[in-house]
TIMARKE-913199 format. One record per atom (N, C-alpha, C): residue number from 1; chain; atom name; x negated, z, y negated. Coordinates in Angstrom, 2 decimals, decimal comma. Atoms other than C-alpha are relative to their C-alpha. Layout:
// residues N
NUM/A/CA/X/Z/Y
...
//
This chain:
// residues 105
1/A/N/-0,62/-0,77/-1,06
1/A/CA/44,15/249,31/-112,35
1/A/C/-1,05/0,33/1,05
2/A/N/0,98/-0,46/-0,97
2/A/CA/42,12/251,32/-109,86
2/A/C/0,46/-0,33/1,42
3/A/N/-0,32/0,31/-1,38
3/A/CA/41,94/250,29/-106,22
3/A/C/0,20/1,29/0,80
4/A/N/-0,14/-1,16/-0,88
4/A/CA/43,20/252,73/-103,58
4/A/C/-1,26/0,23/0,82
5/A/N/1,22/-0,38/-0,72
5/A/CA/40,53/254,58/-101,61
5/A/C/-0,18/-0,80/1,29
6/A/N/0,15/0,74/-1,26
6/A/CA/41,28/252,76/-98,34
6/A/C/-0,52/-1,41/-0,25
7/A/N/0,50/1,34/0,29
7/A/CA/40,62/249,39/-99,99
7/A/C/-1,48/0,03/-0,33
8/A/N/1,42/-0,12/0,35
8/A/CA/37,29/250,54/-101,43
8/A/C/-0,83/0,22/1,27
9/A/N/0,72/-0,27/-1,25
9/A/CA/36,23/251,88/-98,02
9/A/C/-0,10/-1,26/0,85
10/A/N/0,02/1,23/-0,81
10/A/CA/37,20/248,64/-96,28
10/A/C/-0,89/-1,07/-0,63
11/A/N/0,88/0,97/0,66
11/A/CA/35,42/246,53/-98,88
11/A/C/-1,45/0,37/0,26
12/A/N/1,37/-0,43/-0,29
12/A/CA/32,28/248,62/-98,41
12/A/C/-0,37/-0,30/1,45
13/A/N/0,27/0,29/-1,41
13/A/CA/32,55/248,28/-94,63
13/A/C/-0,21/-1,50/0,20
14/A/N/0,16/1,45/-0,11
14/A/CA/32,98/244,52/-95,01
14/A/C/-1,34/-0,44/-0,55
15/A/N/1,30/0,36/0,58
15/A/CA/29,93/244,31/-97,25
15/A/C/-1,15/0,42/0,90
16/A/N/1,03/-0,44/-0,96
16/A/CA/27,89/246,31/-94,72
16/A/C/-0,09/-0,99/1,16
17/A/N/0,00/0,99/-1,08
17/A/CA/28,96/243,90/-91,97
17/A/C/-0,67/-1,30/-0,44
18/A/N/0,62/1,23/0,52
18/A/CA/27,99/240,93/-94,13
18/A/C/-1,51/0,17/-0,14
19/A/N/1,43/-0,24/0,19
19/A/CA/24,62/242,48/-94,97
19/A/C/-0,74/0,06/1,34
20/A/N/0,64/-0,10/-1,31
20/A/CA/23,78/243,38/-91,36
20/A/C/-0,03/-1,37/0,68
21/A/N/-0,05/1,34/-0,58
21/A/CA/24,90/239,93/-90,19
21/A/C/-1,02/-0,94/-0,63
22/A/N/0,98/0,85/0,69
22/A/CA/22,76/238,23/-92,84
22/A/C/-1,42/0,34/0,44
23/A/N/1,34/-0,40/-0,47
23/A/CA/19,72/240,25/-91,76
23/A/C/-0,26/-0,55/1,40
24/A/N/0,18/0,55/-1,35
24/A/CA/20,28/239,23/-88,13
24/A/C/-0,20/-1,51/-0,02
25/A/N/0,16/1,46/0,11
25/A/CA/20,68/235,56/-89,10
25/A/C/-1,39/-0,36/-0,50
26/A/N/1,33/0,29/0,55
26/A/CA/17,51/235,58/-91,19
26/A/C/-1,07/0,32/1,04
27/A/N/0,95/-0,37/-1,04
27/A/CA/15,66/237,38/-88,40
27/A/C/-0,08/-1,06/1,09
28/A/N/-0,02/1,04/-1,04
28/A/CA/16,76/234,76/-85,88
28/A/C/-0,72/-1,25/-0,47
29/A/N/0,65/1,21/0,50
29/A/CA/15,61/231,89/-88,09
29/A/C/-1,50/0,20/-0,19
30/A/N/1,42/-0,26/0,23
30/A/CA/12,27/233,54/-88,88
30/A/C/-0,76/0,02/1,33
31/A/N/0,67/-0,11/-1,30
31/A/CA/11,49/234,11/-85,19
31/A/C/-0,15/-1,34/0,72
32/A/N/0,02/1,29/-0,73
32/A/CA/12,06/230,47/-84,12
32/A/C/-1,39/-0,64/0,08
33/A/N/1,31/0,68/-0,11
33/A/CA/8,62/229,04/-85,01
33/A/C/-0,99/0,68/0,94
34/A/N/0,94/-0,71/-0,85
34/A/CA/6,84/231,73/-82,99
34/A/C/0,33/-0,02/1,48
35/A/N/-0,42/-0,01/-1,41
35/A/CA/8,67/231,08/-79,72
35/A/C/-1,03/-0,68/0,92
36/A/N/0,98/0,60/-0,92
36/A/CA/6,12/228,63/-78,20
36/A/C/-1,25/0,86/0,21
37/A/N/1,18/-0,85/-0,14
37/A/CA/3,18/230,93/-78,92
37/A/C/0,34/1,26/0,80
38/A/N/-0,41/-1,19/-0,76
38/A/CA/5,11/233,93/-77,57
38/A/C/0,13/-0,33/1,49
39/A/N/-0,11/0,42/-1,40
39/A/CA/5,86/232,00/-74,36
39/A/C/-1,38/-0,16/0,61
40/A/N/1,38/0,13/-0,47
40/A/CA/2,15/231,17/-74,04
40/A/C/-0,60/1,38/0,24
41/A/N/0,49/-1,37/-0,15
41/A/CA/1,33/234,85/-74,56
41/A/C/0,63/0,69/1,21
42/A/N/-0,64/-0,55/-1,20
42/A/CA/3,87/235,79/-71,87
42/A/C/-0,73/-0,44/1,26
43/A/N/0,74/0,49/-1,16
43/A/CA/2,01/233,59/-69,40
43/A/C/-1,36/0,68/0,08
44/A/N/1,28/-0,71/0,01
44/A/CA/-1,29/235,15/-70,47
44/A/C/0,13/1,42/0,52
45/A/N/-0,23/-1,36/-0,49
45/A/CA/0,15/238,61/-69,84
45/A/C/0,24/0,00/1,51
46/A/N/-0,23/0,11/-1,44
46/A/CA/1,31/237,48/-66,39
46/A/C/-1,34/-0,18/0,73
47/A/N/1,31/0,24/-0,62
47/A/CA/-2,18/236,22/-65,58
47/A/C/-0,81/1,30/0,04
48/A/N/0,74/-1,27/0,04
48/A/CA/-3,75/239,53/-66,68
48/A/C/0,59/1,00/1,00
49/A/N/-0,64/-0,93/-0,94
49/A/CA/-1,20/241,48/-64,61
49/A/C/-0,31/-0,35/1,45
50/A/N/0,31/0,44/-1,37
50/A/CA/-2,08/239,41/-61,53
50/A/C/-1,49/0,04/0,30
51/A/N/1,43/-0,12/-0,25
51/A/CA/-5,78/240,06/-61,89
51/A/C/-0,82/-1,19/-0,46
52/A/N/0,76/1,09/0,59
52/A/CA/-6,77/236,87/-63,71
52/A/C/0,09/-1,33/0,71
53/A/N/-0,07/1,28/-0,71
53/A/CA/-5,79/234,13/-61,26
53/A/C/1,43/-0,27/0,44
54/A/N/-1,30/0,47/-0,47
54/A/CA/-2,63/232,15/-60,59
54/A/C/-0,21/-1,41/0,53
55/A/N/0,20/1,32/-0,57
55/A/CA/-2,88/229,23/-58,20
55/A/C/1,17/-0,38/0,90
56/A/N/-1,17/0,31/-0,84
56/A/CA/0,69/228,85/-56,88
56/A/C/0,19/-1,51/0,14
57/A/N/-0,15/1,46/-0,02
57/A/CA/0,97/225,20/-57,86
57/A/C/-0,61/-0,55/-1,28
58/A/N/0,61/0,63/1,17
58/A/CA/-0,40/222,72/-60,34
58/A/C/0,88/0,08/-1,25
59/A/N/-0,91/-0,01/1,16
59/A/CA/2,70/222,89/-62,56
59/A/C/0,52/1,40/-0,33
60/A/N/-0,52/-1,34/0,23
60/A/CA/3,28/226,65/-62,39
60/A/C/-0,18/0,49/-1,43
61/A/N/0,15/-0,48/1,38
61/A/CA/1,77/227,46/-65,82
61/A/C/1,00/-0,65/-0,96
62/A/N/-0,94/0,67/0,90
62/A/CA/3,90/224,84/-67,58
62/A/C/1,44/0,43/0,28
63/A/N/-1,35/-0,43/-0,37
63/A/CA/7,02/225,85/-65,66
63/A/C/0,27/1,41/-0,52
64/A/N/-0,17/-1,37/0,46
64/A/CA/6,51/229,53/-66,48
64/A/C/0,16/0,04/-1,51
65/A/N/-0,10/0,03/1,47
65/A/CA/5,95/228,78/-70,18
65/A/C/1,35/-0,55/-0,44
66/A/N/-1,30/0,57/0,33
66/A/CA/9,09/226,64/-70,25
66/A/C/1,11/1,02/0,20
67/A/N/-1,02/-1,02/-0,28
67/A/CA/11,17/229,38/-68,65
67/A/C/-0,09/1,13/-1,03
68/A/N/0,17/-1,07/0,99
68/A/CA/9,71/232,01/-71,00
68/A/C/0,52/-0,44/-1,37
69/A/N/-0,48/0,51/1,31
69/A/CA/10,42/229,82/-74,05
69/A/C/1,51/-0,10/-0,02
70/A/N/-1,46/0,11/-0,05
70/A/CA/13,99/229,13/-72,92
70/A/C/0,64/1,38/-0,05
71/A/N/-0,52/-1,37/0,03
71/A/CA/14,56/232,84/-72,34
71/A/C/-0,04/0,56/-1,42
72/A/N/0,11/-0,49/1,39
72/A/CA/13,30/233,66/-75,84
72/A/C/0,96/-0,74/-0,93
73/A/N/-0,96/0,75/0,83
73/A/CA/15,43/230,88/-77,36
73/A/C/1,42/0,51/0,22
74/A/N/-1,32/-0,55/-0,29
74/A/CA/18,51/232,27/-75,61
74/A/C/0,19/1,36/-0,67
75/A/N/-0,08/-1,29/0,67
75/A/CA/17,77/235,78/-76,87
75/A/C/0,15/-0,19/-1,51
76/A/N/-0,08/0,29/1,43
76/A/CA/17,28/234,36/-80,36
76/A/C/1,39/-0,55/-0,37
77/A/N/-1,34/0,52/0,26
77/A/CA/20,58/232,47/-80,12
77/A/C/1,02/1,13/-0,01
78/A/N/-0,90/-1,16/-0,01
78/A/CA/22,36/235,71/-79,18
78/A/C/-0,11/0,77/-1,32
79/A/N/0,22/-0,70/1,27
79/A/CA/20,81/237,36/-82,23
79/A/C/0,66/-0,75/-1,15
80/A/N/-0,59/0,81/1,07
80/A/CA/21,87/234,49/-84,51
80/A/C/1,52/-0,03/0,06
81/A/N/-1,46/0,04/-0,13
81/A/CA/25,41/234,28/-83,12
81/A/C/0,63/1,36/-0,32
82/A/N/-0,49/-1,32/0,37
82/A/CA/25,83/238,04/-83,47
82/A/C/0,02/0,14/-1,52
83/A/N/0,03/-0,02/1,46
83/A/CA/24,76/237,75/-87,10
83/A/C/1,09/-0,84/-0,62
84/A/N/-1,06/0,87/0,50
84/A/CA/27,13/234,87/-87,66
84/A/C/1,37/0,65/0,17
85/A/N/-1,29/-0,68/-0,24
85/A/CA/30,01/236,84/-86,11
85/A/C/0,19/1,15/-0,99
86/A/N/-0,12/-1,11/0,95
86/A/CA/29,28/239,87/-88,31
86/A/C/0,27/-0,48/-1,41
87/A/N/-0,25/0,56/1,33
87/A/CA/29,13/237,77/-91,47
87/A/C/1,43/-0,50/-0,09
88/A/N/-1,37/0,53/0,00
88/A/CA/32,40/236,07/-90,53
88/A/C/1,04/1,12/-0,06
89/A/N/-0,95/-1,12/0,00
89/A/CA/34,22/239,32/-89,75
89/A/C/-0,04/0,74/-1,33
90/A/N/0,11/-0,67/1,29
90/A/CA/32,89/240,93/-92,91
90/A/C/0,64/-0,79/-1,12
91/A/N/-0,59/0,85/1,05
91/A/CA/33,93/237,99/-95,07
91/A/C/1,52/-0,02/0,13
92/A/N/-1,45/-0,02/-0,20
92/A/CA/37,41/237,87/-93,53
92/A/C/0,58/1,35/-0,43
93/A/N/-0,45/-1,34/0,39
93/A/CA/37,74/241,63/-94,01
93/A/C/0,01/0,18/-1,50
94/A/N/0,06/-0,14/1,46
94/A/CA/36,68/241,44/-97,66
94/A/C/1,12/-0,79/-0,66
95/A/N/-1,07/0,83/0,57
95/A/CA/39,16/238,64/-98,38
95/A/C/1,37/0,61/0,30
96/A/N/-1,29/-0,57/-0,39
96/A/CA/41,99/240,35/-96,49
96/A/C/0,34/1,25/-0,80
97/A/N/-0,25/-1,22/0,76
97/A/CA/41,59/243,62/-98,39
97/A/C/0,42/-0,33/-1,42
98/A/N/-0,34/0,37/1,37
98/A/CA/41,88/241,83/-101,71
98/A/C/1,48/-0,20/-0,25
99/A/N/-1,42/0,27/0,20
99/A/CA/45,53/240,87/-101,19
99/A/C/0,91/1,04/0,60
100/A/N/-0,80/-1,00/-0,69
100/A/CA/46,68/243,98/-99,35
100/A/C/0,50/1,07/-0,99
101/A/N/-0,56/-1,08/0,83
101/A/CA/48,93/246,62/-100,89
101/A/C/-0,19/1,32/0,73
102/A/N/0,21/-1,28/-0,68
102/A/CA/48,47/250,33/-100,18
102/A/C/1,22/0,38/0,85
103/A/N/-1,12/-0,39/-0,86
103/A/CA/50,58/251,87/-97,41
103/A/C/0,94/0,96/-0,71
104/A/N/-1,00/-0,89/0,59
104/A/CA/53,74/253,74/-98,28
104/A/C/-0,17/1,40/0,60
105/A/N/-0,04/-1,36/-0,50
105/A/CA/53,69/257,49/-98,04
105/A/C/-1,29/0,64/-0,01
//
C-alpha cells in the first residue's frame, strides 16, 4: 500500500530535522577540545588590539581567559541543545506520522 503524499512529506521533513540536528550535535562535540586554545587566542587578540600591553592587574589574563572559555562553552552548549531539540522533534515527527491516517476529504 502506498503512503499518502502528506505522510511522505512529513517523513522527509522529520528526516531533515534529524539530519540537521545530528550535524549540530557532532559540531558541538568536535569544537569542545579547542575551547581552551580559542580562549587563549581571544586574549592574544585583545592584547594586539590594545597595542601589546595589558597591566590592569596580576590576574587579568587568567580572568579574561576564563570568561572567554565560559562564553565559548555556553555558545557550544546552545549549539548542542539546539541539535538535540531538532533530533528529538524529528524523531517524534517520524514516529507520529507512521501511525497517522490520511485526512478525510
